[in-house]
ZAMARGU-4260 file (C-alpha; in steps of 0.2 Angstrom, whole numbers, plus 5000, padded with zeros to 4 digits):
<rodrens>
0) 5137/5155/4889 | 5127/5169/4882 | 5129/5183/4896 | 5114/5193/4902 | 5113/5212/4902
5) 5115/5218/4920 | 5109/5234/4929 | 5118/5244/4942 | 5122/5235/4958 | 5108/5235/4971
10) 5111/5244/4988 | 5116/5233/5002 | 5102/5227/5012 | 5089/5234/5000 | 5072/5225/4998
15) 5073/5227/4979 | 5076/5208/4976 | 5058/5202/4976 | 5054/5184/4975 | 5055/5178/4957
20) 5067/5192/4952 | 5082/5188/4942 | 5099/5193/4949 | 5118/5192/4944 | 5130/5185/4957
25) 5146/5175/4958 | 5147/5176/4939 | 5130/5168/4935 | 5112/5172/4935 | 5100/5167/4949
30) 5081/5167/4953 | 5077/5174/4971 | 5067/5161/4981 | 5055/5162/4995 | 5063/5163/5013
35) 5074/5177/5006 | 5077/5192/5018 | 5086/5208/5015 | 5101/5201/5024 | 5101/5184/5016
40) 5095/5180/4998 | 5090/5162/4995 | 5095/5159/4976 | 5093/5145/4963 | 5103/5146/4948
45) 5094/5150/4932 | 5090/5133/4924 | 5096/5124/4940 | 5087/5113/4952 | 5084/5113/4971
50) 5100/5104/4974 | 5109/5120/4968 | 5101/5132/4980 | 5113/5144/4989 | 5112/5158/5001
55) 5121/5174/4997 | 5124/5189/5009 | 5121/5205/4999 | 5132/5215/5012 | 5147/5204/5008
60) 5144/5200/4990 | 5140/5210/4974 | 5122/5206/4969 | 5114/5215/4954 | 5098/5215/4945
65) 5099/5205/4929 | 5090/5205/4912 | 5090/5189/4902 | 5099/5191/4886 | 5090/5188/4869
70) 5096/5173/4859 | 5110/5175/4846 | 5104/5175/4827 | 5118/5162/4823 | 5111/5150/4836
75) 5100/5140/4823 | 5093/5124/4827 | 5082/5111/4818 | 5063/5108/4818 | 5064/5100/4835
80) 5074/5113/4844 | 5059/5123/4850 | 5050/5108/4857 | 5065/5101/4866 | 5069/5118/4874
85) 5051/5121/4880 | 5050/5104/4888 | 5067/5105/4896 | 5062/5122/4904 | 5045/5115/4910
90) 5053/5099/4917 | 5065/5110/4927 | 5051/5120/4935 | 5048/5116/4954 | 5037/5130/4957
95) 5026/5131/4942 | 5011/5142/4939 | 4994/5134/4940 | 4982/5133/4954 | 4992/5121/4965
100) 5009/5124/4973 | 5015/5106/4974 | 5011/5097/4958 | 5028/5102/4950 | 5037/5093/4963
105) 5028/5076/4963 | 5032/5061/4952 | 5014/5055/4949 | 5002/5063/4937 | 4986/5063/4946
110) 4970/5058/4937 | 4957/5071/4936 | 4945/5061/4948 | 4960/5061/4961 | 4959/5080/4962
115) 4942/5080/4969 | 4947/5077/4987 | 4961/5090/4985 | 4949/5103/4979 | 4937/5098/4994
120) 4952/5100/5006 | 4957/5117/5000 | 4940/5124/5003 | 4941/5120/5022 | 4950/5131/5034
125) 4956/5116/5044 | 4955/5101/5033 | 4944/5087/5040 | 4940/5074/5027 | 4935/5056/5026
130) 4941/5048/5009 | 4931/5032/5007 | 4933/5028/4988 | 4932/5010/4983 | 4947/4998/4984
135) 4959/5001/4970 | 4954/5019/4966 | 4970/5027/4973 | 4966/5034/4991 | 4985/5034/4995
140) 4988/5046/4980 | 4973/5056/4985 | 4978/5059/5003 | 4996/5061/4997 | 4991/5075/4985
145) 4982/5084/5000 | 4997/5082/5011 | 5010/5088/4998 | 4999/5104/4994 | 4996/5109/5012
150) 5015/5107/5016 | 5020/5117/5000 | 5008/5131/5004 | 5014/5132/5022 | 4997/5127/5029
155) 5004/5112/5037 | 5022/5111/5045 | 5023/5093/5047 | 5015/5076/5043 | 5011/5060/5052
160) 5003/5044/5044 | 4996/5032/5056 | 4995/5015/5049 | 4997/4996/5052 | 5016/4992/5055
165) 5015/4980/5040 | 5011/4995/5028 | 5023/5007/5036 | 5037/5005/5024 | 5026/5005/5009
170) 5018/5022/5015 | 5036/5029/5018 | 5041/5023/5000 | 5025/5031/4992 | 5028/5047/5001
175) 5046/5048/4996 | 5044/5041/4978 | 5028/5050/4973 | 5027/5066/4983 | 5045/5070/4988
180) 5041/5069/5006 | 5054/5061/5017 | 5047/5053/5033 | 5054/5044/5048 | 5047/5027/5053
185) 5041/5025/5071 | 5038/5007/5075 | 5042/4996/5089 | 5057/4990/5080 | 5064/5008/5077
190) 5059/5017/5093 | 5075/5012/5102 | 5086/5019/5089 | 5076/5035/5088 | 5076/5038/5107
195) 5095/5035/5107 | 5098/5048/5094 | 5089/5062/5104 | 5095/5071/5119 | 5089/5065/5136
200) 5071/5070/5139 | 5069/5076/5121 | 5054/5069/5112 | 5055/5058/5097 | 5042/5069/5088
205) 5043/5087/5082 | 5029/5097/5075 | 5039/5102/5059 | 5044/5084/5054 | 5036/5070/5044
210) 5033/5053/5051 | 5025/5036/5047 | 5019/5028/5064 | 5012/5012/5069 | 4995/5015/5076
215) 4995/5001/5088 | 5012/5005/5094 | 5009/5024/5097 | 4992/5021/5106 | 5000/5013/5121
220) 5000/5025/5136 | 5019/5025/5137 | 5020/5034/5121 | 5003/5041/5117 | 5004/5057/5128
225) 5021/5062/5121 | 5015/5059/5103 | 4999/5070/5106 | 5009/5084/5113 | 5022/5085/5099
230) 5011/5078/5085 | 5013/5087/5068 | 4997/5097/5062 | 4993/5086/5048 | 4988/5068/5052
235) 4983/5054/5039 | 4974/5039/5047 | 4975/5023/5036 | 4961/5010/5037 | 4952/5022/5048
240) 4938/5010/5051 | 4949/5000/5062 | 4950/5014/5074 | 4932/5015/5080 | 4921/5003/5090
245) 4903/5000/5095 | 4896/4994/5112 | 4901/4976/5109 | 4914/4966/5119 | 4930/4957/5116
250) 4948/4960/5114 | 4946/4967/5096 | 4934/4981/5103 | 4947/4985/5117 | 4960/4988/5103
255) 4949/4999/5093 | 4944/5009/5108 | 4962/5013/5112 | 4964/5019/5094 | 4949/5029/5095
260) 4954/5037/5111 | 4970/5042/5102 | 4962/5049/5087 | 4949/5058/5098 | 4963/5067/5107
265) 4971/5072/5091 | 4954/5078/5083 | 4951/5089/5099 | 4964/5101/5093 | 4954/5112/5081
270) 4969/5117/5071 | 4974/5100/5067 | 4971/5094/5049 | 4964/5076/5049 | 4962/5064/5034
275) 4953/5048/5037 | 4956/5035/5023 | 4946/5018/5022 | 4937/5009/5008 | 4924/5002/5021
280) 4918/5017/5032 | 4902/5009/5036 | 4902/4990/5042 | 4883/4989/5043 | 4884/4997/5061
285) 4878/5015/5063 | 4887/5018/5079 | 4905/5016/5073 | 4901/5025/5057 | 4895/5040/5067
290) 4910/5040/5079 | 4921/5040/5063 | 4912/5055/5056 | 4912/5064/5073 | 4931/5065/5072
295) 4928/5077/5057 | 4914/5087/5065 | 4906/5083/5081 | 4889/5088/5074 | 4890/5073/5062
300) 4889/5061/5077 | 4871/5066/5080 | 4864/5076/5065 | 4850/5068/5055 | 4858/5063/5038
305) 4840/5061/5031 | 4838/5080/5031 | 4846/5091/5019 | 4856/5101/5032 | 4864/5085/5038
310) 4868/5079/5020 | 4875/5096/5016 | 4887/5096/5031 | 4892/5078/5027 | 4896/5083/5009
315) 4909/5095/5015 | 4919/5081/5024 | 4915/5065/5015 | 4919/5058/4998 | 4915/5040/4993
320) 4914/5034/4975 | 4912/5018/4966 | 4922/5014/4950 | 4906/5016/4940 | 4904/5033/4947
325) 4922/5038/4941 | 4919/5029/4924 | 4903/5039/4921 | 4911/5056/4926 | 4929/5054/4920
330) 4929/5040/4907 | 4946/5040/4898 | 4955/5045/4914 | 4949/5031/4925 | 4966/5021/4923
335) 4960/5005/4931 | 4954/4989/4924 | 4937/4989/4914 | 4932/4972/4920 | 4936/4959/4933
340) 4932/4941/4926 | 4928/4929/4940 | 4925/4910/4939 | 4925/4895/4950 | 4936/4880/4946
345) 4929/4864/4954 | 4938/4848/4959 | 4933/4832/4967 | 4942/4824/4982 | 4953/4809/4979
350) 4945/4793/4988 | 4959/4793/5001 | 4957/4812/5004 | 4938/4809/5006 | 4940/4795/5018
355) 4951/4806/5029 | 4938/4819/5028 | 4925/4807/5034 | 4936/4801/5048 | 4940/4819/5054
360) 4921/4824/5054 | 4917/4808/5064 | 4931/4811/5076 | 4925/4829/5078 | 4907/4823/5082
365) 4913/4810/5094 | 4924/4822/5104 | 4912/4836/5105 | 4898/4825/5110 | 4908/4817/5124
370) 4913/4834/5132 | 4908/4837/5150 | 4901/4854/5152 | 4899/4869/5141 | 4917/4876/5141
375) 4924/4859/5137 | 4912/4857/5123 | 4916/4874/5116 | 4935/4870/5117 | 4933/4854/5108
380) 4922/4861/5095 | 4934/4875/5090 | 4948/4862/5090 | 4938/4850/5079 | 4934/4865/5067
385) 4952/4870/5066 | 4956/4853/5061 | 4943/4852/5048 | 4948/4869/5041 | 4966/4864/5040
390) 4961/4848/5030 | 4951/4858/5018 | 4967/4869/5015 | 4981/4856/5013 | 4989/4840/5020
395) 5003/4851/5026 | 4991/4861/5036 | 4983/4846/5044 | 5000/4839/5050 | 5005/4856/5057
400) 4988/4858/5066 | 4989/4841/5074 | 5006/4845/5081 | 5001/4863/5087 | 4992/4866/5104
405) 4975/4873/5102 | 4975/4891/5107 | 4957/4890/5113 | 4963/4880/5128 | 4968/4897/5136
410) 4950/4902/5138 | 4942/4903/5155 | 4924/4904/5150 | 4913/4900/5135 | 4913/4918/5129
415) 4932/4919/5129 | 4933/4902/5120 | 4921/4908/5107 | 4931/4924/5105 | 4948/4915/5103
420) 4940/4902/5092 | 4932/4915/5081 | 4948/4925/5079 | 4959/4910/5075 | 4948/4898/5065
425) 4936/4909/5056 | 4939/4926/5047 | 4928/4938/5057 | 4923/4954/5049 | 4932/4964/5062
430) 4949/4956/5061 | 4960/4970/5054 | 4976/4960/5058 | 4976/4948/5043 | 4995/4949/5042
435) 4996/4940/5059 | 4982/4927/5056 | 4989/4915/5045 | 4997/4903/5057 | 4987/4886/5060
440) 4975/4888/5075 | 4980/4871/5082 | 4970/4856/5086 | 4981/4847/5099 | 4972/4846/5116
445) 4984/4846/5131 | 4978/4842/5149 | 4974/4858/5158 | 4961/4865/5170 | 4948/4869/5156
450) 4949/4851/5149 | 4956/4839/5163 | 4951/4824/5152 | 4962/4830/5138 | 4976/4818/5143
455) 4965/4803/5144 | 4957/4808/5128 | 4974/4810/5120 | 4980/4793/5127 | 4964/4784/5121
460) 4964/4792/5103 | 4983/4793/5101 | 4983/4779/5088 | 4968/4787/5079 | 4977/4805/5078
465) 4993/4797/5073 | 4984/4788/5059 | 4976/4804/5053 | 4993/4813/5053 | 5001/4798/5043
470) 4986/4798/5031 | 4988/4817/5028 | 5006/4815/5025 | 5002/4802/5012 | 4990/4814/5003
475) 5004/4827/4998 | 5007/4830/4980 | 4996/4832/4965 | 4993/4813/4963 | 4981/4812/4978
480) 4979/4831/4982 | 4967/4835/4968 | 4965/4853/4974 | 4984/4855/4971 | 4982/4847/4954
485) 4968/4859/4949 | 4978/4873/4955 | 4993/4868/4944 | 4981/4867/4929 | 4973/4884/4933
490) 4990/4893/4935 | 4997/4885/4919 | 4981/4891/4910 | 4983/4909/4917 | 5002/4909/4912
495) 4998/4904/4895 | 4986/4918/4893 | 5000/4930/4898 | 4994/4933/4916 | 5005/4933/4932
500) 4994/4927/4946 | 4994/4928/4965 | 4989/4912/4974 | 4981/4916/4991 | 4981/4903/5005
505) 4974/4903/5022 | 4989/4896/5032 | 5008/4898/5031 | 5011/4879/5030 | 4999/4878/5015
510) 5007/4892/5006 | 5024/4884/5008 | 5017/4867/5002 | 5009/4875/4987 | 5025/4885/4983
515) 5036/4869/4983 | 5024/4859/4972 | 5019/4873/4960 | 5038/4877/4957 | 5042/4859/4954
520) 5027/4857/4942 | 5030/4873/4932 | 5048/4871/4930 | 5049/4852/4927 | 5066/4849/4919
525) 5074/4864/4926 | 5076/4873/4909 | 5070/4890/4903 | 5060/4894/4888 | 5075/4895/4877
530) 5082/4879/4885 | 5095/4888/4896 | 5101/4875/4908 | 5098/4880/4926 | 5087/4894/4923
535) 5069/4892/4927 | 5055/4895/4915 | 5044/4902/4929 | 5048/4911/4945 | 5038/4906/4960
540) 5040/4913/4978 | 5030/4913/4994 | 5026/4927/5006 | 5019/4924/5023 | 5016/4931/5040
545) 5032/4923/5045 | 5042/4936/5036 | 5043/4954/5043 | 5035/4968/5033 | 5053/4973/5026
550) 5057/4955/5022 | 5040/4953/5012 | 5044/4969/5002 | 5061/4962/4998 | 5055/4945/4993
555) 5042/4953/4981 | 5056/4964/4974 | 5067/4949/4971 | 5053/4942/4961 | 5048/4957/4951
560) 5063/4968/4950 | 5080/4968/4941 | 5094/4960/4951 | 5109/4970/4957 | 5119/4961/4944
565) 5108/4968/4931 | 5098/4952/4927 | 5081/4956/4921 | 5066/4950/4932 | 5057/4935/4926
570) 5043/4938/4913 | 5032/4924/4920 | 5030/4924/4939 | 5019/4917/4952 | 5017/4924/4970
575) 5010/4912/4983 | 5004/4922/4998 | 4994/4922/5014 | 4982/4935/5019 | 4996/4945/5026
580) 4996/4953/5008 | 4977/4954/5006 | 4976/4972/5012 | 4985/4988/5008 | 4999/4981/4998
585) 5001/4987/4980 | 5004/4972/4968 | 4996/4979/4952 | 5012/4983/4943 | 5018/4965/4943
590) 5003/4954/4944 | 4986/4954/4936 | 4976/4939/4942 | 4971/4931/4959 | 4968/4913/4963
595) 4959/4909/4979 | 4967/4892/4984 | 4958/4893/5001 | 4940/4900/5003 | 4940/4914/5016
600) 4925/4913/5028 | 4922/4931/5025 | 4919/4938/5008 | 4927/4955/5012 | 4944/4945/5013
605) 4941/4939/4995 | 4937/4957/4990 | 4953/4963/4998 | 4963/4949/4989 | 4957/4954/4972
610) 4959/4972/4976 | 4978/4969/4976 | 4978/4968/4957 | 4961/4976/4952 | 4966/4994/4956
615) 4973/5011/4950 | 4988/5009/4940 | 4984/4991/4933 | 4990/4990/4915 | 4979/4976/4910
620) 4962/4980/4905 | 4954/4964/4911 | 4960/4956/4927 | 4955/4938/4932 | 4950/4930/4949
625) 4948/4911/4950 | 4940/4902/4966 | 4945/4884/4969 | 4932/4873/4978 | 4929/4855/4981
630) 4912/4850/4973 | 4910/4836/4986 | 4918/4845/5001 | 4904/4849/5013 | 4913/4864/5021
635) 4917/4872/5004 | 4899/4870/4999 | 4893/4879/5015 | 4905/4893/5013 | 4901/4896/4995
640) 4882/4896/4997 | 4880/4905/5014 | 4893/4918/5010 | 4903/4920/4994 | 4890/4917/4981
645) 4878/4928/4989 | 4891/4942/4991 | 4895/4940/4972 | 4877/4942/4968 | 4874/4957/4978
650) 4890/4965/4971 | 4885/4961/4953 | 4867/4968/4956 | 4872/4984/4965 | 4889/4988/4960
655) 4896/4989/4978 | 4904/4977/4990 | 4893/4976/5006 | 4901/4968/5022 | 4893/4953/5028
660) 4881/4956/5043 | 4887/4952/5060 | 4875/4937/5061 | 4884/4928/5048 | 4896/4919/5060
665) 4881/4913/5070 | 4873/4906/5054 | 4889/4898/5049 | 4890/4890/5067 | 4873/4883/5065
670) 4875/4876/5048 | 4892/4868/5053 | 4884/4861/5069 | 4870/4853/5059 | 4883/4845/5047
675) 4896/4839/5060 | 4886/4836/5076 | 4869/4830/5070 | 4872/4823/5052 | 4874/4804/5051
680) 4881/4806/5034 | 4895/4818/5031 | 4892/4821/5013 | 4885/4838/5009 | 4867/4840/5003
685) 4861/4857/5002 | 4843/4854/5002 | 4844/4845/5019 | 4855/4858/5027 | 4846/4873/5020
690) 4828/4867/5021 | 4817/4881/5026 | 4810/4870/5040 | 4827/4868/5048 | 4834/4880/5060
695) 4850/4882/5049 | 4839/4885/5034 | 4829/4899/5043 | 4844/4907/5049 | 4852/4907/5032
700) 4837/4914/5024 | 4836/4928/5038 | 4855/4932/5035 | 4853/4933/5016 | 4838/4944/5019
705) 4847/4956/5031 | 4862/4956/5019 | 4851/4961/5004 | 4842/4975/5014 | 4859/4981/5020
710) 4865/4982/5001 | 4849/4992/4996 | 4852/5004/5011 | 4870/5006/5006 | 4866/5009/4988
715) 4853/5022/4993 | 4865/5030/5005 | 4879/5031/4992 | 4866/5040/4980 | 4860/5051/4994
720) 4878/5056/5001 | 4886/5055/4984 | 4901/5067/4981 | 4893/5083/4975 | 4904/5097/4983
725) 4915/5097/4967 | 4908/5096/4950 | 4916/5088/4935 | 4917/5104/4926 | 4927/5112/4940
730) 4939/5098/4940 | 4941/5099/4921 | 4945/5117/4922 | 4959/5114/4935 | 4966/5099/4925
735) 4967/5111/4910 | 4977/5124/4921 | 4989/5111/4927 | 4993/5103/4910 | 4995/5121/4903
740) 5008/5125/4916 | 5017/5108/4918 | 5013/5098/4903 | 5009/5079/4903 | 5018/5063/4906
745) 5018/5060/4888 | 5028/5076/4885 | 5041/5070/4898 | 5042/5053/4889 | 5044/5061/4872
750) 5057/5074/4878 | 5068/5061/4887 | 5068/5049/4872 | 5071/5062/4858 | 5084/5072/4869
755) 5094/5056/4873 | 5093/5050/4855 | 5099/5067/4848 | 5114/5066/4861 | 5119/5049/4853
760) 5110/5038/4864 | 5105/5021/4856 | 5086/5017/4860 | 5079/5000/4862 | 5062/4992/4867
765) 5058/4988/4885 | 5050/4971/4886 | 5033/4971/4893 | 5031/4990/4892 | 5026/4997/4876
770) 5028/5015/4882 | 5045/5012/4890 | 5061/5010/4882 | 5080/5007/4885 | 5094/5018/4881
775) 5113/5014/4878 | 5121/5028/4887 | 5140/5024/4882 | 5140/5038/4868 | 5132/5052/4878
780) 5141/5067/4883 | 5153/5065/4897 | 5143/5076/4910 | 5127/5066/4907 | 5137/5049/4908
785) 5144/5055/4925 | 5126/5060/4930 | 5119/5043/4926 | 5133/5035/4936 | 5131/5046/4951
790) 5112/5044/4951 | 5110/5026/4946 | 5126/5019/4954 | 5142/5014/4946 | 5135/4996/4942
795) 5119/5001/4936 | 5111/4990/4923 | 5116/4994/4905 | 5107/4999/4894 | 5097/5010/4906
800) 5079/5005/4907 | 5066/5020/4907 | 5049/5015/4914 | 5033/5024/4910 | 5028/5023/4928
805) 5028/5034/4944 | 5042/5024/4951 | 5056/5013/4945 | 5067/4999/4952 | 5084/5003/4959
810) 5096/5008/4945 | 5083/5012/4933 | 5073/5027/4928 | 5055/5033/4930 | 5048/5044/4916
815) 5042/5058/4927 | 5048/5076/4929 | 5055/5073/4946 | 5065/5058/4943 | 5084/5063/4945
820) 5089/5056/4929 | 5076/5064/4919 | 5079/5081/4928 | 5097/5079/4924 | 5094/5077/4906
825) 5082/5092/4906 | 5095/5103/4914 | 5109/5097/4902 | 5098/5101/4887 | 5093/5118/4895
830) 5111/5123/4900 | 5118/5118/4883 | 5105/5128/4874 | 5111/5143/4884 | 5129/5140/4881
835) 5134/5142/4862 | 5153/5138/4866 | 5151/5119/4869 | 5152/5106/4855 | 5137/5109/4843
840) 5132/5090/4844 | 5129/5092/4862 | 5116/5105/4859 | 5100/5097/4853 | 5089/5112/4858
845) 5093/5129/4851 | 5086/5146/4854 | 5083/5150/4836 | 5077/5142/4821 | 5069/5145/4803
850) 5058/5131/4796 | 5050/5130/4779 | 5034/5120/4782 | 5017/5116/4775 | 5010/5119/4792
855) 5009/5138/4789 | 5001/5147/4774 | 5009/5164/4779 | 5026/5168/4788 | 5024/5165/4807
860) 5035/5169/4822 | 5035/5159/4838 | 5042/5165/4854 | 5046/5154/4869 | 5044/5165/4884
865) 5047/5162/4903 | 5037/5172/4916 | 5040/5173/4934 | 5027/5178/4947 | 5028/5182/4966
870) 5013/5174/4975 | 5007/5181/4992 | 4997/5167/5000 | 4988/5170/5016 | 4990/5156/5029
875) 4978/5151/5043 | 4988/5161/5055 | 4986/5177/5045 | 5004/5177/5039 | 5007/5181/5020
880) 5019/5168/5013 | 5029/5173/4998 | 5031/5160/4985 | 5038/5159/4967 | 5029/5153/4952
885) 5036/5150/4935 | 5028/5148/4918 | 5034/5144/4900 | 5022/5150/4886 | 5022/5150/4868
890) 5016/5166/4859 | 5015/5167/4840 | 5010/5180/4827 | 5007/5180/4808 | 5014/5193/4796
895) 5027/5206/4800 | 5033/5212/4817 | 5026/5229/4812 | 5009/5223/4810 | 5007/5207/4820
900) 4992/5196/4820 | 4993/5186/4836 | 4987/5168/4836 | 4977/5159/4850 | 4988/5149/4861
905) 4983/5132/4855 | 4988/5137/4837 | 5005/5143/4844 | 5007/5126/4853 | 5003/5117/4837
910) 5018/5125/4828 | 5029/5113/4838 | 5023/5099/4828 | 5027/5108/4811 | 5040/5098/4801
915) 5052/5105/4788 | 5047/5102/4770 | 5063/5110/4763 | 5080/5115/4768 | 5083/5134/4772
920) 5099/5143/4768 | 5109/5147/4784 | 5113/5165/4779 | 5095/5168/4774 | 5089/5161/4791
925) 5101/5171/4801 | 5095/5187/4792 | 5077/5183/4796 | 5081/5180/4815 | 5091/5197/4816
930) 5076/5206/4809 | 5064/5199/4822 | 5076/5202/4836 | 5078/5220/4830 | 5059/5222/4832
935) 5059/5213/4849 | 5057/5229/4859 | 5042/5235/4849 | 5034/5218/4853 | 5038/5218/4872
940) 5023/5227/4877 | 5012/5213/4870 | 5023/5200/4879 | 5022/5210/4896 | 5003/5212/4893
945) 5002/5193/4892 | 5011/5191/4908 | 4999/5202/4917 | 4985/5191/4910 | 4993/5176/4916
950) 4995/5184/4933 | 4977/5187/4934 | 4973/5170/4928 | 4984/5163/4941 | 4976/5173/4954
955) 4959/5168/4949 | 4964/5150/4949 | 4970/5151/4967 | 4954/5159/4972 | 4944/5147/4963
960) 4951/5131/4970 | 4950/5138/4988 | 4932/5142/4986 | 4927/5152/5002 | 4945/5158/5005
965) 4943/5174/4994 | 4946/5191/5000 | 4929/5191/5009 | 4922/5181/5023 | 4918/5163/5017
970) 4905/5151/5023 | 4917/5139/5031 | 4930/5149/5040 | 4937/5167/5042 | 4943/5177/5028
975) 4961/5175/5021 | 4965/5193/5015 | 4980/5198/5005 | 4980/5184/4991 | 4989/5192/4976
980) 5000/5188/4961 | 5013/5200/4954 | 5023/5198/4938 | 5042/5199/4942 | 5053/5208/4930
985) 5052/5208/4911 | 5048/5192/4902 | 5063/5181/4897 | 5063/5177/4878 | 5072/5160/4878
990) 5068/5156/4860 | 5063/5164/4843 | 5057/5152/4829 | 5052/5158/4812 | 5040/5147/4801
995) 5039/5150/4782 | 5027/5143/4769 | 5035/5132/4756 | 5040/5142/4740 | 5034/5137/4723
1000) 5043/5139/4706 | 5038/5157/4702 | 5047/5164/4717 | 5032/5166/4728 | 5026/5155/4742
1005) 5010/5144/4742 | 4999/5159/4746 | 5007/5171/4734 | 5018/5179/4747 | 5036/5184/4741
1010) 5049/5173/4748
</rodrens>
């Protein structure tokens, strides 16, 4: 390896080794890292990774200041040498320059609009923020960016995410895969193991650790106080709207009140960072919305938001944007579908199915009318409604419902009966536990105190109920279940168009029934597209609430990811699911269409379903949503006209999704009662049910009017409270700084592809991913092959798949700077460039080069220079924290070193794209490089001056993104004094590249300059 020039040994225990300085110890070169002390130096090898960090005791080992050696004139490379070396260097940075300390260590390249919440957070002394962007914009990424930055700066010691237990594993995977944050799961299923791993009396929680915690588990009195006492100082609350309640009644309100009590206690600590995340902060009720805002700043509970002072205060803590807002402001960086095409597919009931529906409605009417007393009537009403809803879903759901005891029978009062019935039969707006609501509610009435006549009723109608069950059984299959037949046709059409759909069902039994028949219909004959015996043409799986969250993830992975034996995932796939997957689960990487097999009795549920595919990261520009309904099914007609179509019209007109008003359930009850209890004819006639003169008609009109008014208010409030704390130009400036220091995802992709190809890898296409590729690694250098085996596993799929995504399946590679395989390639290329003793074919990047090209009209010299800076960042506690920042810059000049004409940075970068037009004699090239290196000392003042300019630029960017936190008192908090940036050591000249114009026949170049 090319040795650096070293200075005299430093004195033991001296403070000469500043953060960012270059030292020589143990026979190699190292960079001094933060957390070093005079007694113990924390060092990272030059060009190494965080895995290679070591501690060195200067009192026991010789540590010397080091200077990086210039390149050797004989180390000549081709036209790609400079670009590969620069990219390898930048990919290896984990403490880059630029305004943010964490971005070099995360695997996701944030879109500019996703930096807005981060910029807002950095301008607060204690971060209190409500992120309420629309479904699918990327709120998890936005909150993760804030968490990663606060942890990297030292403004937060630890992190806890409060979420639904069904989403806990996904949160942990997102934190680890995208942000490099390892978190421990704290759930009812893990608490026993965690407690056994601690000493007696020791808390499961520590303020300096990271956790993902079930909100409902930790809110219980047994664990709550210990959690509050030892909670980390950064808290993210997912689906925060479920943690506030109004003055209503019922079990759901009690659950929410317990969550709110927990959050209120956490928010009472003035030094705790709090991020609230929800797409629906305002459910139409002012009180819960104000309670939510009050967690951020108590003044927001009561201050008038109609006045400028109130709006200004809210703007510091609240960010809410529609997709249209982001498209208007950031255009090409939106990265989600441009359109969602929705349609309704109608079917008609088979005569046998129609007869059963008539019989069920008649049965419902008779049993409810014959009830004795209000409580018995409500129990029978909800039982009958459960049976009707099951019949509208599937024959399998009918059979299951007729054999399941009605849960509403546990009620002791009319109020309790309505609460249980509403929760189990309908889809109320406040039901945040969709993952546990897909079991059939049951319609079997057993004798009990609430309904003593149930036994007699059951005995009297036993034959009738048995006949219904037998009739439902006979309806199974596409021959008589025309809804199923329509689904098969719809799914086939979507698959033929290249879509991979998710089919959403209301009940577990329906999902399993649909999966069975859909699989049989799509794979009739049992042969794949190429006629492969035993291999299905289409993969069909079902995910329901019967599975645990971990099992759901595993089943989806089995459907969408490569198997352990290396078998590729199916290209055509269908997922059948209940609403256990309708919220919080990311499916956009593998699916791009939604089919509503069962109509939800709450439009928000449809929005949540479609949001699983219509969201940030969806590769398809247009996603599809199809709603199935029975054109002659009275229940479907009511749900469509009262709820779903009105919701769609409001969304189309206003561009926003507004929750249905609370009165919707009463209206649905009135309309259904009009159909079931008072109608002599079961067939659905809209003009009769919704006539303005009827009670149901008046209630429906009033509901739609209230809904429209709420939509107008919401649209006005979004305009009034629109995010204006951070302007687009501010974001653009920071994005430019980030990309200047880190590069882009495209640079990572190009580097990995070209470096591995140069190292004798054999590339190939990656099916379904135009920007991904495969690479046969068998001919790579042995150290790289070993690294692949270690990082991907000894049985990893071959060839290796490289995905242009933030994460990749097991045994494959994500084309991100933090992926271990990409990092190992960058490190190999950089180490090989610095070691001229290894085989030349293993050195695709070189430190020197001479290229004759048409890209220049005059001789031009390009330097690849590395700078190191020491940052002194003041924390909330007043302590200055020393951090390292590294930067790689290209500097170029025209003409001779004695009279250089320095180029703007963009022109220097453009030289990387220059291509050789003619070969260059090696002796001539070596002589040219020797001359430039001989003049390097005379050029060093310019390189050092550029370093000081970069330091000033870095200081300005840190001040700029932190707004009020300059060296003077800010408007939102106390001053943070001492922020500074210092250049450490001389610049390291890693590469020297000389570009010459193409000569012409008379011995001069194209501009007349002598060769």
